[in-house]
C-alpha positions in Angstrom: -2.5 11.9 2.3 0.1 14.6 2.6 3.7 13.8 2.7 4.8 15.2 6.1 7.4 14.1 8.5 4.7 12.9 10.9 3.0 10.9 8.1 6.3 9.4 6.9 6.9 8.2 10.5 3.5 6.5 10.5 4.2 4.9 7.2 7.6 3.6 8.3 6.1 2.1 11.4 3.4 0.4 9.4 5.9 -0.9 6.8 8.1 -2.3 9.5 5.1 -4.0 11.0 4.1 -5.5 7.7 7.6 -6.7 7.0 7.7 -8.5 10.4 4.2 -10.0 9.9 5.0 -11.2 6.4 8.5 -12.3 7.1 10.0 -9.9 4.5 13.8 -9.8 5.0 14.5 -6.8 2.8 16.1 -4.4 2.3 13.3 -2.6 0.5 13.3 0.9 -0.8 9.9 2.7 -0.5 9.2 5.7 -2.6 6.1 7.8 -1.8 5.1 10.2 -4.6 2.6 13.0 -5.2 2.5 11.8 -8.8 1.0 8.8 -10.4 3.1 5.7 -10.7 3.4 5.6 -14.4 1.5 2.3 -14.3 -2.2 1.7 -14.3 -2.2 1.3 -10.6 -1.6 3.2 -7.3 1.6 1.3 -6.5 3.9 -1.3 -7.8 6.9 -3.5 -6.7 10.0 -3.6 -8.8 11.3 -7.2 -8.0 14.7 -6.6 -9.7 15.6 -3.5 -7.7 13.5 -4.2 -4.6 11.7 -0.8 -4.8 8.1 -0.1 -3.9 6.6 2.9 -5.5 3.3 4.3 -4.1 1.3 7.3 -5.2 -0.2 9.2 -2.3 -2.0 12.2 -3.7 -5.7 12.4 -2.9 -5.6 9.1 -1.1 -6.5 8.3 2.5 -3.7 7.1 4.9 -5.4 3.6 5.2 -5.5 3.3 1.5 -1.9 4.2 1.0 -1.0 1.6 3.8 -3.1 -1.0 2.0 -1.1 -0.5 -1.2 2.2 -0.7 0.8 1.1 -4.0 2.4 0.0 -5.3 -1.0 3.4 -4.6 -2.6 5.3 -5.9 0.5 3.3 -9.2 0.0 4.8 -9.3 -3.5 8.2 -8.7 -2.0 7.7 -11.8 0.2 6.5 -13.8 -2.7 9.7 -12.9 -4.6 11.8 -13.8 -1.6 10.2 -17.2 -1.6 11.5 -17.7 -5.1 8.3 -16.9 -7.1 8.9 -15.8 -10.7 6.0 -13.6 -11.6 4.3 -14.5 -14.9 3.8 -11.8 -17.4 0.2 -12.7 -18.2 -2.8 -11.6 -16.2 -4.2 -15.1 -15.7 -0.9 -16.5 -14.4 -0.4 -13.5 -12.2 -3.9 -13.5 -10.6 -3.2 -16.0 -7.8 -0.3 -13.8 -6.6 -2.5 -10.7 -6.8 -5.3 -12.5 -4.9 -2.8 -13.3 -2.1 -1.5 -9.7 -2.0 -5.1 -8.4 -1.9 -6.0 -10.7 1.0 -2.9 -10.1 3.0 -3.0 -6.3 2.6 -6.7 -6.2 3.8 -5.8 -8.2 6.9 -2.7 -6.2 7.7 -4.5 -2.9 7.5 -7.6 -4.1 9.4 -5.7 -5.5 12.3 -3.1 -2.7 12.4 -6.0 -0.1 12.3 -7.6 -1.7 15.4 -4.5 -0.8 17.5 -3.5 2.4 15.6 -6.8 4.2 15.0 -4.9 7.2 13.6 -4.7 5.6 10.2 -8.4 6.6 9.8 -8.1 10.2 11.0 -8.3 11.6 7.4 -11.6 9.7 7.0 -13.5 11.7 9.5 -16.3 13.8 8.0 -14.6 17.1 8.3 -11.5 15.9 6.4 -13.5 14.1 3.7 -14.8 17.4 2.4 -11.6 17.7 0.3 -12.4 14.4 -1.4 -16.1 14.9 -2.0 -17.2 15.6 -5.6 -20.6 16.8 -6.7 -23.3 14.2 -6.4 -23.5 11.9 -9.4 -27.0 10.7 -10.4 -27.5 7.3 -12.0 
């Protein structure tokens, strides 16, 4: 996904939709970056500063939106008073909820706003395709 004024408008609309659906009160700062997050993930939520950081380079719009919805689910969890554990096993139920909600939010939003899949049409996918890998 390219960071353009048009795409930023789409992202803002989607984020507001998610905040409403999830009941996130905010305020939340969303940072879109061409660079990696510095974490072993495409996005993360900083619960202490209420910042969501999302890497967008070489990613489809729908995938970026899924990451935003995932991290906004963590925002809502925090607003409900959840203190996130620091171990993977303790954190897993919250990750599972965020994965479930982000999938739902993107799927139903995409049914009404088909443009989130525009960069997935065959012509646009050529920039993502790598040589075939044989197994």
